[in-house]
Structures are given as structure tokens and as C-alpha cells.
N, C-alpha and C positions, 0 to 999 in steps of 0.2 A: 556565608550566612544569607546573603541576599539570594543566592542561587536556590538554596534550600527553602527559602520563604516562598519564591516563585514556583518551585515544584509543588509545594503544598497546595497553592491556588490551582495549579493545573490538575492535581489530583482531585481536589474538590469539584473543578469543572467537569471532569470525566465521570465523577459519581453522580453529578446531577443530570449529566446528559444520559446515562444509562437508565437512570429513574425516569426521566421524561419518555424515553423510548419504550420502558416496560409498561408505563401507563397507557401509552398509545396502542400496544399490541395486545394488552390484557383487557378483557371486560372487567366491569366492577365485580363480577363475582368470581374473577380469577381465571375465567376460560378464555377461549380465542375470541377475537373480535367478530361481532354479528355480521353474517353475509348481507349483501344488499338485497333490500325488499323488492319483489317483482313490481315493475312499473309498467303502466301502458300509455301509449300516445297514440291519438287519433288524428288523422290528416284527411280531410278537414275534420274539425271537431264539431261542426254544425252544418246544416243543410237540409236538403229535402229528405222526406221519410223513405224515398226510394233511390237514393244516391248511391255513389261508389265511394267507399272509405278505405283508406290505408290504415292498417293496424301495425304498429311498431312496439315491440316489447323488449325489456332488458331485466336482467336479475333473475331470470328463470333457471337458475343453475340446477342440475340434476334432473331436468324435465326433458325427456326425449321429444315430447310433442304435445301440443294443446288443442283442445276444441272449443270453439266460440258458440255461444247461445245467446239469445235474445231473451232477457228475463220479462215475465209479465207485469205489467204495471201494477203497482200496490204490492207486490210480493218481493221476497228477498231471494228466493232460490227455486221458482217455479219457471219452467221452460216454455217460452212462447214458439220459438223456432230454433232450428240449428242453422248456423250461419256458415261456418267453414272450419277447416282444421289446418294445422301446419306443424312442421318439424321445428325444433329449437336447435340452434347451433351449439357447438361445445362451449362457447363463452356466454350462454345463457340469452342470447339475443334471438330475434325473429322479425320477419316483415312479411306481411300478407295482405292481400286485398279482400274486401267483403262487399258483396253486392246485397244491399238493402232491398227486399222485394215488397211484395203486397202485404206480407205478414207484419213487416216493420211498420208499414203505414196503418195497418189495422190496431197495433199496439199503440201508435202515436195518437189515433183517434180515440181509444179507449182511455189513454192517459189524459188527454185534453178534456174529457168529460168527467173526469173523478172530482170529488169535492175539493181536493188539494192538488190540482194539476202541477207536476213537476217541469214539464216542458222539456223532458229528455228521455231518451231511451238508454237503458242500461245493458251493457254486454257483460257477460260471465265467462271466465276462463277456467276451465278444469283440465285435469290430466288426461292425454289421449294416448292411443296405441298401446293400451293394456290388453293382454290377450284375453279374449272373450268378453270384453267390455263393450256392451252396444250402445249405439247412439240413442240419445234420450228422445222421447217423444214430446210433442207440445202437451203441457199439463203434467210432466213428470218432474219430480223435484231433482235439482241439480246437486250432486254430491261433491264435496270437497272442493268449493270454489277457492281458487288460488288468487284471482285478482279480478276486479271489475273495472269498467270504464264507462263514461257517460258520453253520449252523443246527443247534442241539442237539436231536436228537429225544428225546422221552419215551416213545414207543411203537415197536414194530417190526411191528406188524400194523394193518390198516386198522380203525378204530374204527366207521365208519358201514358200513351195508349198501352193496354195490356196486350202482351202476345197472343195471338189466336191461332189456331189450325182447323183446317177442314180436310175431310178425307173423302176421295171419290174413287169408286162408289162408296156410298155410306152404309151399304149392306152387301152381303154375299157370302161365299164360303168361307170357312175359318181360316183356310190356307190360301186365299185369293191373292191378286195382285191389286194394289191400291196406289193412288197418287195422293201423296200429302203436301199440303200447301201451307205455308206460314206467313204471317204477317205481323209487322211491329216487333220483330226480334231485334231490336236495336242494341247496340253494345255486345252482341254476341257473334264471334266470328263463325260459329257453326253450332249445329245441334245433332243430337243422336236420338234415335227413337227406341222405346221399350214397350213391351206389353206388360201391364200391371196385374199382378195376381188378384183374382176377383175377391172382393170384400176388404181390399187394402187401398191406401191411397199412395203408397210410395215403395212397395215391394216388387222387385224385378221377377217377371215370369221368363224373361228372355230378351236378348239384344236383337232388335230387327235390322238396324243399320249402323254401320260404324261411323257415320256422320257426313252432314252435308253443310257446305258452306252457305252463308247468308249474303246477300247482296242488297245494301240499302234496308236491311231489316227484314227481307223477305226471302223465300226459298220455295222451291217445288221438287220433290223428289219421289220417284217409283220405289215402292217397297213391297217385297214378297213377304207375306205373312206365312211363317214357318210353322213347324209343328209345334212349337210352343203356343201359338195362338190357338190350335185346335185343343191343346191340353187345358188351356185357360178356359175356351168355351165349354168343354166337357165339365170342368170343375164349377164353372158358373151355372150351368144347367142344373147342378145337384144341390145348389144351396137352397135354404128354405124360402127365400124370396128371390128366384132367379130373375136377373135383369135383361137378359137377352142380348147383352152387347159386351164388346171388349173395349177397354180403355187403353189408348195409346198415349204415352207420356214422351215429351220431349225434354231433354237435359243438355246442359253445356257440355260441349265436346273437350274443354280443357280439363274436365274431372275424369278420373280413371273410370273404366267400365264397371258398372254394377254387376256383380255376380248374381247367378239365378238364386233367388231367395234373399238377395242382399238388398239394402235400402238405397234408394236412388236419391242422391243429393241434388239439390238446386233444380227441382222440377220447375220449368217455366211455362208449360202449357200442356193441356190434355184434351183429347178429342175421343169421340166414341165411334165404334164401328159395330153395327149389328150383325151378328153371325146368323147364317141361314142353316149352318151344318156344325156339328160337334165332333166329327171325325175328319181326318184328311182324305181328300178326294184321290181316285186312282192316279198312280203317276203317269207322266207323258208316254204316249206310245206312237210307233211308226208302223205303217203298213205299206208294202211294196207290191207293185204290180208291172211286170211279172217279177216273181221273187228269186228267179234264176235265168241265166242266158249267158251270151258272150259277155266276156269282161268288159267291152266297151259299149254295151248296150245303153238304149234310152229308156228309163223307167219312170213310172208315176209313184209319187210319195205323197201319202196322205198322213197328217198328224192330228192326234187327239189328246185332249186333257192337258195341252200346254198352257202357260199364262196368257190371259186374254189380252189382245192388242199389244203384243210384244214381238220384237225382231228376233227371228230364229235362224241360224246358219246351219246348213246341211253340208257335211264334209266327208271325204274318205279317210278313214282312221287310218294311222301309221301302224302296220302290222308288226313292226319291230320294235316297239315301244310306245310311249306316250305321245300325244300330240295329233295334229290333223296332217294328213298327206296333201290335201288340196280341196278348196272350197267348190262345191258344186252349185249351191244356190243360197239366196238370202230371201226370206219371206217374212211377212207380218201376220200374226195369227188373228183371227176374228174374235169378236166379243165372247164367244163360247170357247176359246182356246183351240180352234182347229185351223188347219191350212192344207192346201193341196197345191203341188208344184210337179213339174215334169222336169228331169235331168237327164243329161248324157254323162255316163261314167267316163267314157273316152280314155285318154292315156292314164289318167289317175287310177282308174279302175283296174286296167291291164297291169300297170306298174305294181299295184299293191298285190294283185293276184299272182303276179310273177315272183314276188318276192315270198309269198306264202308257199308256192310250189317249190321253190328252190331249197326250202328248209329240209335237212337231211332225214328229219324224223316225221316228214309230212306223208300223209297218204289218204286216198279217197276225195271227198269233195273239196272244192277250193273256195273258202270264204272271202268275201270282201265286206269288211264291216263299214256300215254307214252311221255317223253319229250326228245328232242334233243337239245344239246348246245355244246359249244366249249370244247376242251381239252387243259388244264384243265378248269373246269367250272369256270366262272368269279364270282359267287356267288350263294347263295342258292335261291335267288329270280330272278336271271338274266338267261332267257333261250331264245333260239332262236325260237323255235315253240313247239307245243305239238298236240297230237291226242288222242282220246278216243277209247279204245277197250272195248266192251261190253261183259262181262262175263255172260255165261248162266249157270254157276254152282250156285246153290242157298243154298246148304247146304255145310258146310265146316267141316273138321276134326279139332279137338283139335289143336290149333297153337303150334307149336313146342317151346321147352324151349328157344332155342336160334336160330336165323335166321342169317346165314352168309350174310353180307352186306358190299358193297363197298360204300354205299352212306352215307348221313348224317341223314336219317330218322331214327325212333325207331324201334326196334326188339321186338318180344315177349319174355317175361322173365318169369322165374318160379314165382309163386305167393307165395311160401314159404319164409318168412322172412329169411334173412341170419343170424340173431341172435338167432333163435329159436333152432338149434342144440346145441349151446353153453349153453343155458338155461337148456336144457334137461340133458346135460353131468354134469353141476354143480349140479342140483337137485339129480341126481343119486349119486354123490359124497357126498352129504349132508346126503343122506339116510344111505349110508354104514358108515359114520362116526357116525351118530346117533345109529345105531344098535350095533356098536363097543362099545359105551359108555355104552349102556344098559347092554351088555353082561358082562362087566368088573364089573359094579354095582352089578349085581346079584351074581358073583362069590365071590366078596368081602364080601357080607352078609353072604353067606354060609360058 
């Protein structure tokens, strides 16, 4: 009887436990429990208007990625600037750094002058990485805000000096060579340079340089203005109010490259270059004197329309593939992109001519190709220009066992296998051992 009584209490306890569990698992309406709400934590949550902030989020389940915007003071969903973007992990969390730049300080100054200053900046978070969804412009309404966070600013003006760039020369042909110098690029490991599309503030016309590292916030880098610059100059000259200059923008190197026509994120500085032409100049050319003769002759080489004040390397091309057979001279062009030098083709010229003459299908003149490229060469297949020297030498001495070369092309080598001397030595040692064994055997018999 007592056992049945205890069993009844146990049964009632189990029913109560199941009811408690059901109440915890089910929402008041009978559905599944609500998922955690997205939350944002800023570290630090206050500081200068142009500081670095770490943004950490949780509860963003089902969101592949997010974009961060700075909201204009006094509005709920108007963009003042695009701050950054990030991917969200499978558990709904993320962590990303945001650099508050000049526009953040502009927003802080505007907020502090309002009738009811709030003393904080508002960040808005919206879904990202949706196919075809463009990044919002300042002044655009931010759709579908998922979460917001507030950052208390302690200053309303930029504390650090603004990054600045200068370009030398400040004017010239649309595809000229320039030197870009930057100062006050603090907290930036490196920058890359773009040509901006005329009439825009942050649209890429083309990437000029893959990146340059900064030292103590400063850098200096030579940049060759490519065909994009001439296309931009031609487009600029056709506008209703032509400006007569190109805009060169610097952006962080840890951001992905902006595609042509794409928006450049986190532009930190812009400089102007006044173009004097709107079409690309003639490409680099070489002139030889004489243009034919013995394979080892001494010739004069004149270069025209090369990048000004630039080191150029003249080499004999490898006739059996890409690369350089041997360097003949290294010169520096003058401010007009010209140079003049005298070189001796020597063994490099004769060896290249010999290889051409030995080809079964060859007949007629024997060409020796001379190439000119930058120092150091950008790659085995990348050259500025080339010219052909005709060798009048038709018979060639035996190729040397080794040919000194500073290029990447092949050199003549001995046809004797490197393992043959070892085989001969081992065979000799074997014969000596065999003779010694026979001698000892005959002595033992006698």
C-alpha cells in the first residue's frame, strides 16, 4: 500500500516535470521559443571621433554577412558613410574592426551643434552580400536595419593630421610616370592607388599599383599611369564642365581590390594630376646602328618614348623560349624618355644566333632579338619593346662549355654526362681488385 502511495507521488512528479519542460520549450502562443535577438558590443564604446573600434555581434542567425553604416545625426535611417562589411559565422556571431575617419568626426560635430545633442554616433547594421545589392551612398535611406549600436564620441574634430598625397610631376601626359608621396598615413600598413572615374568620388577607373608599404605613416612610390588614365582623361574632357585633371585615390591594402566600375571603400586621401594629353603616347621604340653585321659586333642603341627618368635593361632575348639570354647594358632614361648607349653583343649575340641557325626549319637571315624592359624585369614574358639585329655570321665555332649569363635563358653545357667519370673510376677499381684476387689465387696454388 505504501509502495502504491509512493508510486503515485512519483507519477505526479513526472507529470509536473513534463509540464515544466513543455512550458519552457513552447512560446505563449504554442510555437517554438523565440530565437535570440541580434546584439552588438563595441570595444571601446567611447573615444575619439576618428578612433578604431572593434565591433562584435551575436544572434545574427541566418545572415551570411552584414554591412555597417554611420547614421546621420537626427535621422533614423539615413546613411552618412559606409564603414565596413563582414561575414557572419554559422553560430550567428562576428567580429570586425571599423576605422572611424573624417566623416565620423563631421557627424560628431553636426550632432554636437543640434538643439538636443545626443553625444553619440549611431551605427546601423543591414544584410550584405545579396546579389546585385549596391552599397548605399551618403544621404541614401538604409533599408531593413537589423540592429543598431551607439558609440559615445569624446571629440568632434580629427585628432591626428589628415593623410595627404603629392604627385610629381603634377602634370604631364595621361600615361606618364609619376612619383606619389604620402604623409600622415598612420595606422595603415600600406595603400594602393586608383584612378577615379571623372564626375565621381569613389568609383574605380582602374588599379594603378598593387600596394606600397608605409613607414612611420609615410611612403614614396613610382607609378606608371596606364591606359585607364588616358581613358579617364578622354572622358573628363568630354564632360560639360571639363576639369582638366585626373583624381588619384589611395585606399587601404587590406581591403579587396575594387573592380573597374566598382566602388572604392575606405578612401583615405586623393590627389590631382593635370593631364596634357587624352590619348596614349606612342609606345617605346629602339633604333640600332648598324642594324646588321657580325654576331659579336658593337652597336649603338637609341631608345625613344620610354618612361622618363627610369632604369632600363637591354638584353639578348632567349631564341628558344621566354626570358633573357644575357644583359648587355643598364641605362636610365632622360626626362623625355630617351636614352643612348653602345653595347657589344659578344658571346651572347653569337650564341643566340647559333641557336637560331641550328633550327632545322630555319633559312635565310639569322635574327638576334634585343629586348628592353624595366629594372628589375617584371617577368620573363613582360617587356617594353624589342628590335631585331641581323647576324651576317653564318658559321659558328663550337659553343663554349659554359656561357656566363645574367639572364634566365639557357647556356651551352658539356655533352659529357656528369656520372661518366664515376663509372670509369669504379670500373678501374673493380679491375684492380680482380687482378689482385687472381694473383693471390695463383700464389696459393704454387
